C-alpha positions, 0 to 999 in steps of 0.5 A: 343358263350362260350360252358359251360364245362360239365367235372369235374374241378380238385376239382370236380374230387376229389368228383368223385373219391370218388363216383367212388371208392364207387360204391354206392350212398353216402350222402354229409356227407359221401363225406365230411368224405371221403375227410377229409385229402385228400384236405383242403376244408370246407363242404360248398365248398364240397356241392357247388362242388356236386351241380355243378357236379349235374348241369353238369349232371355228378352226380344225386341223389335219395331222402332218403325214411325216410328223405327228407332232405337227398340226396344219390349221385351217378355217372352218367358218368364213369371215362372213359367217363369223361377222354375222354371228358376232353381229347377231350376238352384239344385238342380242347382248346390247339391245335385247335382240332389237337389230333396228336399235343396234343398227341405229346406234351404230349409224348414229355413232359413226361419221359416215361419208356420202359414199358409205350412206349410199352403200347402206341405202343399197344394202337396205334396198336389197334386204327389203326386196328379199323378204 
């Protein structure tokens, strides 16, 4: 059975970045204005993305007290939660859940600086200690 993805798509991620950066609830119009110039999308498309994010439970909304036609959207999941879910889904989809092979593939296909390598080594050391 096909399991529905509950993580933001690439274009939905753009909406999430706006909400995360804001830290405050935003109306669809405010989201549309902030996305101007970031990516060529129509207001209707952005509203569809907002609706999908709401259906996935990644964002929620409150209804404006003065105008019931206006919704104020806010992130339910943090960037870290979404990144974690995306990472797990990636490993499951492309590496049959083998996180070691997923990580190795990413590392082998990136040009890492010495600083980035040291940062990864530190992450691995901390991860090993938490078992």
